[in-house]
Structure formats: structure tokens, C-alpha cells
MMTF fields as JSON, N, C-alpha, C and O atoms, coordinates in Angstrom:
{
  "mmtfVersion": "1.0.0",
  "mmtfProducer": "UNKNOWN",
  "numBonds": 483,
  "numAtoms": 484,
  "numGroups": 121,
  "numChains": 1,
  "numModels": 1,
  "chainsPerModel": [1],
  "groupsPerChain": [121],
  "chainIdList": ["A"],
  "bondAtomList": [4, 2, 8, 6, 12, 10, 16, 14, 20, 18, 24, 22, 28, 26, 32, 30, 36, 34, 40, 38, 44, 42, 48, 46, 52, 50, 56, 54, 60, 58, 64, 62, 68, 66, 72, 70, 76, 74, 80, 78, 84, 82, 88, 86, 92, 90, 96, 94, 100, 98, 104, 102, 108, 106, 112, 110, 116, 114, 120, 118, 124, 122, 128, 126, 132, 130, 136, 134, 140, 138, 144, 142, 148, 146, 152, 150, 156, 154, 160, 158, 164, 162, 168, 166, 172, 170, 176, 174, 180, 178, 184, 182, 188, 186, 192, 190, 196, 194, 200, 198, 204, 202, 208, 206, 212, 210, 216, 214, 220, 218, 224, 222, 228, 226, 232, 230, 236, 234, 240, 238, 244, 242, 248, 246, 252, 250, 256, 254, 260, 258, 264, 262, 268, 266, 272, 270, 276, 274, 280, 278, 284, 282, 288, 286, 292, 290, 296, 294, 300, 298, 304, 302, 308, 306, 312, 310, 316, 314, 320, 318, 324, 322, 328, 326, 332, 330, 336, 334, 340, 338, 344, 342, 348, 346, 352, 350, 356, 354, 360, 358, 364, 362, 368, 366, 372, 370, 376, 374, 380, 378, 384, 382, 388, 386, 392, 390, 396, 394, 400, 398, 404, 402, 408, 406, 412, 410, 416, 414, 420, 418, 424, 422, 428, 426, 432, 430, 436, 434, 440, 438, 444, 442, 448, 446, 452, 450, 456, 454, 460, 458, 464, 462, 468, 466, 472, 470, 476, 474, 480, 478],
  "bondOrderList": [1, 1, 1, 1, 1, 1, 1, 1, 1, 1, 1, 1, 1, 1, 1, 1, 1, 1, 1, 1, 1, 1, 1, 1, 1, 1, 1, 1, 1, 1, 1, 1, 1, 1, 1, 1, 1, 1, 1, 1, 1, 1, 1, 1, 1, 1, 1, 1, 1, 1, 1, 1, 1, 1, 1, 1, 1, 1, 1, 1, 1, 1, 1, 1, 1, 1, 1, 1, 1, 1, 1, 1, 1, 1, 1, 1, 1, 1, 1, 1, 1, 1, 1, 1, 1, 1, 1, 1, 1, 1, 1, 1, 1, 1, 1, 1, 1, 1, 1, 1, 1, 1, 1, 1, 1, 1, 1, 1, 1, 1, 1, 1, 1, 1, 1, 1, 1, 1, 1, 1],
  "groupList": [{"groupName": "UNK", "atomNameList": ["N", "CA", "C", "O"], "elementList": ["N", "C", "C", "O"], "formalChargeList": [0, 0, 0, 0], "bondAtomList": [1, 0, 2, 1, 3, 2], "bondOrderList": [1, 1, 2], "singleLetterCode": "X", "chemCompType": "L-PEPTIDE LINKING"}],
  "groupTypeList": [0, 0, 0, 0, 0, 0, 0, 0, 0, 0, 0, 0, 0, 0, 0, 0, 0, 0, 0, 0, 0, 0, 0, 0, 0, 0, 0, 0, 0, 0, 0, 0, 0, 0, 0, 0, 0, 0, 0, 0, 0, 0, 0, 0, 0, 0, 0, 0, 0, 0, 0, 0, 0, 0, 0, 0, 0, 0, 0, 0, 0, 0, 0, 0, 0, 0, 0, 0, 0, 0, 0, 0, 0, 0, 0, 0, 0, 0, 0, 0, 0, 0, 0, 0, 0, 0, 0, 0, 0, 0, 0, 0, 0, 0, 0, 0, 0, 0, 0, 0, 0, 0, 0, 0, 0, 0, 0, 0, 0, 0, 0, 0, 0, 0, 0, 0, 0, 0, 0, 0, 0],
  "groupIdList": [1, 2, 3, 4, 5, 6, 7, 8, 9, 10, 11, 12, 13, 14, 15, 16, 17, 18, 19, 20, 21, 22, 23, 24, 25, 26, 27, 28, 29, 30, 31, 32, 33, 34, 35, 36, 37, 38, 39, 40, 41, 42, 43, 44, 45, 46, 47, 48, 49, 50, 51, 52, 53, 54, 55, 56, 57, 58, 59, 60, 61, 62, 63, 64, 65, 66, 67, 68, 69, 70, 71, 72, 73, 74, 75, 76, 77, 78, 79, 80, 81, 82, 83, 84, 85, 86, 87, 88, 89, 90, 91, 92, 93, 94, 95, 96, 97, 98, 99, 100, 101, 102, 103, 104, 105, 106, 107, 108, 109, 110, 111, 112, 113, 114, 115, 116, 117, 118, 119, 120, 121],
  "secStructList": [7, 7, 7, 1, 6, 6, 2, 2, 2, 2, 2, 2, 2, 2, 2, 6, 2, 2, 2, 2, 6, 6, 6, 6, 6, 6, 7, 7, 1, 7, 7, 7, 1, 1, 7, 7, 2, 2, 2, 2, 2, 2, 2, 6, 6, 6, 1, 6, 6, 5, 7, 1, 6, 6, 7, 1, 5, 7, 1, 1, 5, 5, 7, 7, 6, 6, 1, 7, 7, 7, 5, 6, 2, 2, 2, 2, 2, 2, 2, 2, 2, 2, 2, 1, 1, 7, 1, 1, 7, 5, 7, 6, 6, 1, 1, 1, 5, 7, 7, 1, 7, 7, 7, 5, 7, 2, 2, 2, 2, 2, 2, 2, 2, 2, 2, 6, 6, 6, 1, 7, 7],
  "xCoordList": [83.603, 84.976, 85.812, 86.65, 85.781, 87.809, 88.821, 88.552, 90.14, 90.674, 92.057, 93.03, 92.096, 92.686, 92.588, 92.017, 93.042, 92.835, 91.438, 91.108, 90.831, 89.185, 88.588, 88.008, 88.927, 88.71, 89.587, 88.895, 90.9, 91.936, 91.393, 91.298, 91.176, 91.074, 89.621, 89.641, 88.472, 87.05, 87.31, 86.525, 88.362, 88.642, 89.786, 89.184, 90.63, 90.797, 89.917, 89.767, 89.467, 88.121, 86.885, 86.437, 86.357, 85.444, 86.607, 86.005, 87.398, 88.317, 88.808, 89.129, 88.727, 88.893, 87.649, 87.743, 86.611, 85.524, 85.219, 84.654, 85.379, 84.819, 85.956, 85.819, 87.058, 87.588, 87.093, 86.028, 87.209, 86.125, 84.701, 84.227, 84.039, 83.375, 83.838, 82.795, 84.83, 84.425, 85.38, 85.143, 86.235, 86.643, 86.121, 86.801, 84.285, 83.689, 82.32, 81.456, 81.993, 80.714, 81.199, 82.073, 79.911, 80.28, 80.462, 80.309, 80.986, 82.006, 80.793, 81.263, 79.588, 78.94, 80.047, 79.638, 81.462, 82.35, 82.772, 83.105, 82.744, 83.471, 85.37, 86.158, 85.316, 87.66, 88.073, 87.625, 88.88, 89.894, 90.507, 90.696, 90.598, 90.81, 92.187, 92.751, 92.919, 94.599, 94.973, 94.736, 95.455, 96.083, 97.293, 97.262, 98.156, 99.697, 100.07, 99.531, 101.367, 101.876, 102.337, 102.357, 102.606, 102.484, 101.033, 100.908, 100.046, 98.391, 98.775, 99.094, 99.163, 98.446, 99.337, 98.827, 100.751, 101.771, 100.995, 100.863, 100.67, 100.397, 98.556, 98.292, 97.598, 96.868, 96.424, 95.601, 98.162, 97.981, 98.875, 99.192, 99.325, 100.19, 99.371, 100.047, 98.081, 97.917, 95.88, 95.227, 95.804, 94.736, 95.182, 95.207, 95.419, 95.568, 94.554, 94.826, 93.54, 92.968, 91.404, 90.382, 92.335, 92.202, 92.508, 93.51, 92.373, 92.649, 93.788, 93.962, 94.298, 95.572, 94.673, 94.109, 94.015, 93.808, 92.441, 92.223, 91.777, 89.997, 89.976, 89.026, 91.103, 91.261, 89.551, 89.183, 88.731, 87.495, 87.952, 89.097, 87.021, 87.421, 87.99, 87.637, 89.152, 89.529, 88.156, 87.229, 88.013, 87.096, 87.662, 88.624, 87.325, 88.241, 89.629, 89.816, 90.928, 91.982, 93.055, 93.343, 93.46, 95.025, 96.552, 96.949, 96.863, 98.866, 99.573, 100.23, 99.463, 100.239, 101.812, 102.472, 102.522, 104.079, 104.683, 105.334, 104.315, 105.031, 104.987, 105.754, 104.005, 103.752, 102.763, 102.395, 102.326, 101.073, 99.491, 99.284, 98.677, 97.688, 96.202, 96.047, 95.556, 94.204, 93.289, 93.234, 92.767, 91.143, 90.777, 90.397, 90.91, 91.025, 90.604, 91.391, 89.05, 88.309, 89.77, 90.53, 89.791, 90.989, 92.195, 93.025, 92.587, 93.931, 94.3, 95.341, 93.24, 92.804, 92.583, 93.17, 92.221, 91.576, 92.627, 92.897, 93.299, 94.471, 96.269, 97.155, 96.042, 96.632, 96.116, 96.89, 94.832, 93.886, 94.297, 94.91, 93.906, 94.625, 95.787, 96.146, 96.461, 97.986, 98.904, 99.874, 98.254, 98.018, 98.043, 99.0, 96.987, 96.467, 97.236, 96.96, 97.888, 99.223, 100.994, 101.978, 100.78, 102.575, 102.48, 101.579, 104.18, 103.695, 103.8, 103.705, 104.051, 104.642, 103.321, 102.714, 103.123, 102.591, 103.326, 104.138, 103.178, 103.931, 102.741, 101.64, 103.173, 102.809, 102.016, 102.529, 101.123, 100.275, 100.848, 99.974, 101.581, 102.351, 103.655, 103.956, 104.591, 105.858, 106.466, 107.266, 105.881, 106.054, 106.891, 107.818, 106.959, 108.026, 106.872, 105.73, 107.72, 107.19, 106.27, 106.477, 105.433, 104.413, 103.478, 102.636, 104.247, 103.745, 102.086, 101.493, 101.571, 100.102, 99.761, 98.573, 100.638, 100.691, 99.823, 100.161, 98.401, 97.493, 97.614, 98.492, 97.615, 97.626, 96.754, 97.062, 95.77, 94.438, 95.166, 95.938, 94.795, 95.428, 94.163, 93.067, 94.541, 93.899, 93.155, 92.04, 94.746, 94.677, 94.18, 93.843, 94.025, 93.375, 91.688, 90.994, 90.998, 90.107, 89.413, 88.296, 90.761, 89.454, 90.257, 89.25, 90.966, 90.371, 89.344, 88.352, 89.634, 87.717, 86.665, 85.569, 86.916, 85.114, 85.35, 84.321, 86.322, 85.947, 86.077, 85.948, 86.509, 86.193, 84.498, 83.8, 84.246, 83.207, 81.847, 80.706, 82.244, 81.155, 81.715, 81.93, 82.197, 82.656, 82.014, 81.74, 81.75, 80.995, 79.245, 78.518, 79.003, 77.787, 76.67, 76.473, 76.148, 75.293, 74.478, 73.755],
  "yCoordList": [75.979, 77.373, 77.263, 76.376, 78.54, 78.357, 79.143, 80.175, 78.48, 79.351, 80.046, 79.361, 81.203, 82.18, 83.267, 83.353, 84.477, 85.944, 86.051, 85.099, 86.615, 86.408, 85.818, 86.331, 84.564, 83.535, 83.927, 84.221, 84.059, 84.171, 85.901, 86.129, 86.698, 87.373, 87.288, 87.878, 86.509, 86.806, 85.856, 86.061, 85.045, 84.204, 85.229, 85.805, 85.675, 86.723, 88.012, 88.436, 88.327, 89.418, 89.107, 89.993, 87.856, 87.585, 86.869, 87.04, 86.494, 86.223, 87.128, 87.132, 88.407, 89.626, 90.013, 90.565, 89.672, 90.226, 89.611, 90.272, 87.441, 87.188, 87.164, 86.187, 87.815, 88.352, 89.34, 89.105, 90.096, 91.937, 91.254, 91.787, 90.534, 90.085, 89.375, 88.953, 88.922, 87.795, 89.164, 89.38, 89.729, 90.814, 91.669, 92.606, 92.006, 92.577, 92.013, 92.873, 90.934, 90.036, 90.824, 91.348, 90.414, 91.352, 92.684, 93.198, 92.954, 94.088, 96.051, 96.961, 96.36, 97.334, 99.004, 100.138, 98.489, 99.597, 99.706, 98.734, 101.566, 102.109, 101.256, 100.79, 101.373, 100.823, 102.004, 103.15, 101.552, 102.705, 103.421, 102.722, 104.426, 105.455, 105.759, 106.243, 105.359, 105.214, 104.078, 104.306, 103.018, 101.629, 102.37, 103.597, 101.904, 101.231, 101.326, 101.126, 101.762, 100.931, 99.698, 99.36, 99.063, 97.042, 96.405, 95.188, 97.176, 96.419, 97.057, 96.104, 98.5, 98.805, 97.748, 96.916, 97.706, 97.007, 95.669, 95.394, 95.168, 93.459, 93.932, 92.837, 94.529, 94.382, 94.554, 94.202, 95.683, 95.565, 94.56, 94.643, 93.524, 93.092, 91.205, 90.207, 91.286, 90.774, 90.319, 89.298, 91.272, 91.418, 92.952, 94.086, 92.692, 93.869, 94.506, 95.219, 94.822, 94.912, 95.986, 96.655, 95.411, 96.893, 98.026, 98.22, 98.609, 100.081, 99.399, 98.189, 100.164, 99.896, 100.872, 99.961, 101.996, 102.538, 101.861, 101.368, 101.814, 101.593, 100.145, 99.599, 98.969, 98.043, 97.34, 96.217, 98.264, 97.893, 97.986, 98.241, 97.773, 97.429, 98.452, 99.179, 98.939, 100.266, 100.644, 99.834, 102.168, 103.044, 104.073, 104.612, 104.721, 105.396, 105.566, 106.41, 104.185, 103.953, 104.973, 105.5, 104.912, 105.717, 106.282, 106.555, 106.346, 106.533, 107.347, 108.274, 106.971, 108.171, 108.563, 107.787, 109.532, 109.254, 107.718, 107.058, 107.41, 105.721, 104.824, 103.861, 105.064, 103.776, 102.95, 102.56, 102.749, 102.636, 102.646, 103.173, 102.046, 102.506, 102.501, 101.854, 103.424, 103.726, 104.471, 105.097, 104.331, 104.96, 106.113, 106.339, 107.131, 108.317, 109.269, 110.017, 109.136, 109.535, 109.227, 110.012, 108.096, 107.645, 107.873, 107.538, 108.565, 109.092, 110.549, 111.169, 110.839, 112.844, 112.639, 113.555, 112.18, 112.641, 112.293, 112.973, 111.486, 110.999, 111.934, 112.003, 112.607, 113.851, 115.455, 116.219, 115.542, 116.578, 116.26, 117.025, 115.27, 115.256, 115.458, 116.36, 114.81, 114.527, 116.284, 116.69, 116.911, 118.153, 119.184, 119.955, 119.257, 119.697, 119.545, 120.055, 119.122, 118.895, 118.506, 118.281, 118.563, 118.345, 119.631, 120.394, 119.397, 120.144, 119.202, 119.503, 117.911, 117.22, 115.838, 115.62, 115.143, 114.104, 112.692, 112.73, 111.687, 110.163, 109.359, 109.534, 108.322, 107.532, 105.998, 105.175, 105.97, 105.431, 103.523, 102.663, 103.28, 102.264, 101.794, 100.6, 102.921, 103.066, 103.252, 102.522, 104.956, 106.138, 106.743, 107.15, 106.975, 107.654, 109.088, 109.252, 109.827, 111.206, 111.336, 110.599, 111.82, 111.064, 113.173, 113.908, 113.321, 114.364, 114.071, 112.995, 115.323, 115.306, 114.897, 114.997, 114.292, 114.237, 113.216, 112.822, 112.616, 111.46, 110.835, 110.228, 110.267, 110.313, 108.64, 107.606, 108.955, 107.607, 106.624, 106.438, 105.921, 104.143, 103.702, 103.231, 103.935, 103.452, 101.716, 101.216, 101.225, 99.798, 98.802, 97.755, 98.952, 99.016, 99.351, 98.35, 100.337, 100.675, 99.77, 99.253, 99.726, 98.632, 97.017, 96.588, 96.589, 95.07, 95.162, 94.434, 96.381, 96.06, 96.245, 95.738, 96.914, 96.952, 95.767, 95.426, 95.267, 93.922, 92.479, 91.452, 92.867, 91.438, 91.578, 90.657, 92.546, 93.034, 92.464, 92.079, 92.552, 92.408, 91.462, 91.95, 90.557, 89.043, 88.151, 86.971, 88.848, 88.527, 88.373, 87.741, 89.14, 89.61, 89.06, 89.228, 88.49, 87.245, 87.399, 86.502],
  "zCoordList": [61.019, 61.249, 60.973, 61.138, 60.257, 59.811, 60.645, 61.259, 60.596, 61.364, 60.999, 60.685, 61.043, 60.848, 61.258, 62.346, 60.657, 61.489, 61.913, 62.621, 61.776, 62.179, 63.451, 64.409, 63.139, 64.383, 65.471, 66.445, 65.716, 66.411, 67.389, 68.595, 66.289, 66.786, 67.903, 68.984, 67.462, 67.269, 69.165, 70.092, 69.262, 70.536, 70.886, 71.792, 70.841, 71.704, 72.483, 73.629, 71.154, 71.82, 72.771, 73.498, 72.749, 73.552, 75.283, 76.343, 75.359, 76.246, 77.178, 78.367, 75.606, 76.85, 77.775, 78.871, 77.217, 77.548, 78.359, 79.23, 78.804, 79.764, 80.649, 81.385, 80.927, 81.902, 82.126, 82.696, 82.036, 82.622, 82.856, 83.86, 82.474, 83.517, 84.558, 85.059, 85.283, 85.764, 86.924, 88.113, 86.208, 87.226, 87.365, 87.784, 87.071, 87.858, 88.171, 88.341, 88.268, 89.106, 90.679, 91.369, 90.529, 92.267, 93.075, 94.184, 91.503, 91.972, 92.102, 91.419, 92.852, 92.476, 92.882, 93.13, 92.799, 93.685, 92.315, 91.638, 91.686, 90.249, 90.315, 91.138, 89.657, 89.257, 89.958, 89.951, 90.47, 91.31, 89.325, 88.329, 89.407, 87.726, 87.676, 86.694, 89.148, 88.677, 89.61, 90.797, 89.345, 89.724, 90.33, 90.24, 90.823, 90.772, 89.533, 88.444, 89.991, 88.129, 88.251, 87.067, 88.671, 88.551, 88.659, 88.797, 88.6, 88.29, 87.353, 86.643, 86.372, 85.116, 84.518, 83.767, 84.813, 84.035, 83.216, 82.024, 84.176, 84.563, 84.06, 83.563, 83.927, 83.281, 81.421, 80.576, 81.718, 79.848, 79.225, 78.038, 80.078, 79.751, 80.36, 80.611, 80.418, 80.745, 79.429, 79.213, 79.152, 78.066, 77.057, 77.537, 75.969, 75.264, 75.229, 74.263, 75.548, 74.289, 75.615, 75.461, 76.831, 78.32, 78.585, 77.895, 78.948, 79.392, 80.501, 80.643, 81.025, 81.908, 82.592, 83.198, 83.045, 83.679, 83.894, 85.001, 83.212, 84.536, 84.278, 84.839, 83.27, 83.098, 82.584, 82.929, 81.748, 81.045, 79.353, 78.981, 78.628, 76.664, 76.768, 77.696, 75.813, 75.295, 74.939, 74.932, 74.575, 74.427, 73.523, 74.069, 71.892, 71.437, 72.29, 73.166, 71.66, 72.039, 71.398, 70.323, 72.737, 72.572, 72.725, 73.858, 72.32, 72.161, 72.866, 72.393, 74.392, 74.539, 74.548, 73.858, 75.137, 75.053, 75.255, 74.444, 76.415, 76.978, 75.898, 75.885, 74.793, 74.175, 73.673, 72.565, 75.264, 75.623, 74.77, 73.677, 75.463, 74.613, 76.135, 77.171, 75.539, 76.615, 76.021, 74.963, 76.678, 76.303, 76.758, 77.907, 75.594, 75.835, 76.997, 77.577, 77.314, 79.162, 80.07, 80.637, 79.97, 81.062, 80.869, 81.714, 79.58, 79.871, 79.787, 80.003, 79.449, 80.058, 81.076, 81.653, 81.649, 83.444, 84.047, 85.037, 83.801, 84.494, 84.562, 85.414, 82.891, 82.698, 83.701, 84.276, 83.634, 84.196, 85.877, 86.621, 86.117, 87.558, 87.78, 88.538, 87.28, 87.808, 87.551, 88.191, 86.559, 86.459, 87.453, 87.528, 88.275, 89.9, 90.863, 91.949, 90.755, 91.764, 91.501, 92.205, 90.564, 89.436, 88.276, 87.927, 87.813, 86.996, 85.432, 84.242, 86.218, 85.287, 85.412, 86.461, 84.27, 84.782, 84.474, 83.55, 85.007, 84.946, 84.785, 85.305, 83.875, 83.076, 83.679, 84.436, 83.284, 85.085, 84.318, 84.427, 83.955, 83.384, 83.559, 83.565, 83.729, 83.727, 84.667, 85.252, 85.021, 86.493, 85.85, 86.551, 84.82, 83.824, 83.824, 84.254, 83.211, 82.551, 81.801, 80.837, 81.703, 80.399, 79.497, 80.013, 78.089, 78.032, 77.42, 77.495, 76.824, 76.602, 75.685, 75.38, 74.904, 73.039, 73.725, 74.841, 72.977, 72.716, 71.516, 72.128, 70.171, 69.076, 69.207, 69.802, 68.485, 67.956, 67.625, 66.684, 68.62, 68.113, 66.816, 67.123, 65.561, 64.684, 64.509, 64.363, 64.651, 64.675, 65.469, 64.916, 67.064, 68.465, 67.695, 67.871, 67.012, 67.055, 65.943, 65.951, 64.66, 63.585, 65.036, 65.599, 65.348, 65.887, 66.443, 66.426, 67.13, 68.016, 67.371, 67.61, 66.598, 65.815, 64.612, 64.028, 64.292, 63.7, 64.002, 63.335, 65.78, 66.723, 67.286, 67.71, 67.184, 67.472, 66.372, 66.63, 65.688, 64.019, 63.875, 62.765, 63.863, 63.823, 64.975, 64.759, 66.394, 67.222, 67.302, 68.068, 66.294, 66.428, 65.458, 64.254, 66.232, 65.94, 64.043, 63.607]
}
């Protein structure tokens, strides 16, 4: 096996998948969609391919105005729920103000796609 960016990415993605399996093994309950800020920040720091809201592999990754990457459906749900109770939404990671602008994170999407292709049999 050649050591390089693709190998390193494959190892990172494999470790991410293993941590996700370990964290959900034997847990039939749905993940808390709105974890506390500290827990969300720790999830983001532990594994860059996990959404800080769902703690699952990023799906349709987007960057919010706080600079963090989320799964699109999770952050849209967070924003909608926040606006039901307050005119201002708070970042799930920083706790600061969060606007509605969400931009596709194409780099993360490509990395996830490349990692999935590299790990396919």
C-alpha cells in the first residue's frame, strides 16, 4: 500500500466510521439533535467528518456563518427550531449569533466522496 494523501484520507475516514459505530453501538435511541455547545464543539474537534449536531457522518455538508460545517438537514432543522422560540438563532458550536446563510462545503463533500470510493471493495 502506498503512503500518501489518499491513504491518509482513507485511514481518517475509517477511524471516523469506527468511532461512529462505537458511539451508537447498542444505542437504539435517536441522537439528541440539539446537543450542548461544549459537546458539539468536542464532536467537531474529535472528528472533522462528523456533524456537530447529529454526531453522525456529514451528509450534504454546508458551512454556516459561524464557520463550522454541518449536515444541511441538521442545521436547517436547528435554525427552524431556534426561530420558533426567538428571532435570533445561536450557533450550536459557539453559542454566538448565527445567520441563515449556508454555503455548500465542496471540499468536505469531495473528501467524503473520495474516502468512500477509496474504501469501496
